[in-house]
N, C-alpha and C positions, 0 to 999 in steps of 0.2 A: 712532462711531455705526454701528450695524449696519443693513443694508438688507434688506428683506424681498422676495425674488424670487418668492414664492408669491402672485401676484396672482389674486384671485378671478375666476372666469369671468364673473360678472355685473358686473364692473367696467365702468362706462359708457365710460371712455376706451378700454379694451381692446376693447369691443364696437364702438365707432365705428371704431376702426382696422381691425378685421377686416371690417367692413361696407364700408369704402372699398376694401379689397383685392378684395372680391368684385365691386364695381362696375367697377373698372378691368379686372379679368380677364373681365368680361362674363357672370359666373355669375348675377347678379341685376340687376334694374332698380331705379333709385332709388325708384320708387313702392312697392317691397316693404319698405322700411325704415320701421318704425314707431317714430319718434323725433321729439320736438318740434323738435329742431334742424333736422332735414331738412325738417319741415313749414315751418319758418321760411324755409329756403332756397327752397322752392317758392313761398311767398308773395312773397318778394323777387323771384323770377323773374317772377311775374305783374305786380308793380309795375313792373319794368323794361320789360316789354313795353308797358304802358300809357304810360309816359313816353317810350318810344322812345329810350332812351339807350344809348350803347355801353358795353361792359364793359371796364374797364381792367385787363386781366390782369397788366400789369406791376407793379401794386401788391402782388402776392403776395410779392415779395421783401422789401419794406418791412414787410409784416405778419409774415412769418416772423422777421425780425430783431427785431421788437417782442416776439414771443412768447419768444424766447430771452433777450432783455434782462430780461423780467419774471421768468423762471425763475431767472436768475442773481441778480436783485435779491432774490428771496425767500431764496435761499441766503445771501446776504450779510447780510441782516437777522437771520438766525438766529445768525450768528457773533458773537464778542465784539467790541464796539466798540473801535476804535483798534488792533486787531491785524491783521497781514497775513492774508489769506484766500486759499485756493486753491479755486476753484469747480469742482464736478463735478456731474454729473447721476446720481441714483440710477436703477435700472432702471425703477422706477415712473414717474419723471418723464421718462425717455426715451420711454416709451410714450405718456405724456401729450403730450409735444412732437410725437412722430411723428403722433399722432392729430390734433393741432391743425393741423400743417402739411398733413396729408393733406386735412383739411376745407377748407383754403384752396384747395388745388389742385383738389379736387373741386368747390368752388363755381364756380371759373373754368370748368372743363370742362363741368360740368352746365349752367350758365346759357348758356354759348356754344352748346352743342349744342342746347339747347331753343329758343333764340331765333334761331339762324341758319337761314335758309330756303335750302335747296339748290334752285337753279333747274334744272328738267328740261332736258336737252340734246336738241335736235332731231337725230335720226340718219337719218331718211328722210322724204321728202315725195314722194308719188306724183305730184303734179301732175295732168296730164290722161290719164295712162296707167297701166296696172297695173305695179307695181314690186315686185320681189322683192329682199329684203336678207337677207344671212346675218349673224347676230349672233355675237359673239365666243365664245359657248359652243357654236357649231355649229348652233344653232336657225335655222330659216328662217321669214321672215315675208313673206307676199304681201299687199301693200297695194292696196286698191281705189283708183281715181282719186279725187282730192280728199281723201285721207287722210294723216295724219301720225303718226309713231311717235317718242316721246321716251324717252330713257333717264333713269331716276330715280336708281337706286342699284345698285351691284354690289359684293358682298362674298363671302366664302367660304360664307356661309350663305344668301344671298338675292340674286336678281337681279330688278330691278323696272323696269317700263316703263309708259308712259301712251300710250293710243291715242285719237286723234280721227278718227272715220270708221269704216272697216271693214277687217278684215284676217283672213287665214287664218294661224294659227300652227301650226308644226310644231316642237314643243319637244323638244330632245335630252334623253334620260333622264339624270337625275343625282339619285340618292336623297339626296345630301348637301346639295343646294342647291335651295331653293324658287324657282320661277319665278312672278312676279306680273305681271299686267297690270291697270292701272287705267283707268277712264273717269270721267266726271263723276258717275256714279251708283253704280258698283259696282266690284268687284275679282274677278279670277279667280286662283286659286292652284293651281299644278300642280307635279308633279315631272317629268313627261315625258308628252306627249300631243299630239293634234292637235285643234284647235277653231277655229271661226269666231266672231269677236267683232265686233259692230257697235255704234256709238254715234252717235245723231243724234236730234234733236227730243226731247231730255230722256228718251230711252229707250235702254237698253243691253240687248242680247240676246246670249246665248252659245249655241252649238250644238256639242255634243261629238261628235267623230267617232271618236277613239280615246283610250284611257286613262281617266282619272278626274280630275275637277276639283271644287273647292269654289268656288261662286259666292255672293258676299255683298255686302250693301249696304255703303257706305263707313263708316256708323256702326256696323257689325258687329252690328246688332240682328237681322238676318235673314240666313239662309244656307241653301243647299241643296247637296247633293253629287250630281253628275250622273254617269250611266253612258252609254256610247256609244249614240248615237241619241236622246239626250234633250237638250232645250233649256230655257231659262228666260229671263225678261225682268224687268228692273227699270225701273220708271217712277215718277217722283216719289218715289223712295226706298221704293217698295213692290215686294216680290219676288213674282213670280207662282209658281204651282205648276209643276212640271216638265211638259213635253209632248213628244210624239214628233214627229219631222220626217223628211223625205226628204232625204238628203244632196245629191242632184243639185239640188234646188230651192234649197239654201243655198249651194253652192260653185260653181255653174255660171258665176258672174261671173268666176271665175279663168280661164275659157276664152272670155271675151268674149261670153257668152250669158246671157240671163235666162230661166230655166226656172221654170214655175209651174203649180200645179194648184189649182183652186177658190180663186182669189185675187181680191179686189176690184180693179177697174180703177184705183181711186184709189191702192191700195197699189203697183201696178205703175208708175203715174205718179210716185209718190214715189221709187221706185227709179231711174227715169230722171233725175229732178231731181238726185238725189245723184250719180249716176254721171257725168253730163255737166255738172254745175254750172249747171243752168238752172231756170227757174220755169215751171210748167204750170198754167193755169187750167182748171178742169173743174167742171161742175155736179154737185151732190150725187147726183142721180139716176143720172148716168153713172158716178160714182165707185163706186157700190154694185154695178155690174154684175160678176158672177162670171165669171172667165175661166180658161182652162187652155191651155197651149202653151209656145212658146219663141220669143224674138225675139233678134236680134243686138244686141250692144253695141259692135260695131266702129265704127259711124258714127252720129252723132246723128240725122241726117235719115232714115237708113234705119230706125232704131229707131222713130222717130215714124211713119213711113210704115207699118211693119208693124202698129203698134198701131191706127192710124186705120182700116185696112182691117177689122180685127176689130170695132171699135166702130161702124163705119158713119158716119164723119164726117171732119173735116179739122182738122189742127193748123195754125192760122194764126200766123205769126211776127209778134209785136208789135214787138219790138226784138231786139237781138243775142242775148240769153239769156232771152227770155220768149216763151211760146207760149200760145194760147188754143184750146181744143177747141170746134169748132162741129159740131153734129150735122146730118146731111143732112135736108132737109125732104121 
């Protein structure tokens, strides 16, 4: 019996085998494969997530054995009954077997990767003071008080973090690896730059100081590319248009000062609430007062004293971390 080694390029088994090799090598994503079998695997993954069952990867050995048993069984049925038979695999059947085994391994890897959630690792918590941390790629992050930085993923192509609060990022330039920072609303993608990122009250704002960044909503439906001196905000998954800003007004907190110009008093009170981890009660009419100047962030009481002098009133302490502003009569 002669074997045909000239397998057509459109042979399904051959195409699946090649597709698996591309997935393993990272050249393509599983979603790029247009084949009903892979669609079936994705449906199975969705079912697995709903039923919250663990995936028994160990069963792949039994499945592989079953495949080869079936192949040899086919060869045996083709032989004359009652005679001794030596089993071998033709080139075509070797490719079929390799594709089948590859699909079993792919199923295990694909489903495990898609259903396993990697928990972010807390790498820095600023607590009550400004904290600077150097990342393993040489980048520096200055965290504002009451802010946390988490590590999501590090690979040769990408390094990803999550931020809760506010921080100034000075990212080391690396054209071969993308640097990402996520918040609850958006994501910043850079190769090497300096930017200030804040996240609180369902709002994320980025202020670019050097370099170039892409700022996008987590659903990837909206994005903007910023140049130095430009900022943008995401609130309730809506991306604002870019705007200009003064660097001193954005980064002065790194020097334990709050500098502002033409800013509502309510916004300044919000800054003090976040920086010191306190609550401030203030009437709407007073919150709308427009102020300019600078106050210290070294000490909570001093900061409140500086602000009350400008506003012409007093911050009355209600309990340990709560204040109410009372205007002078």
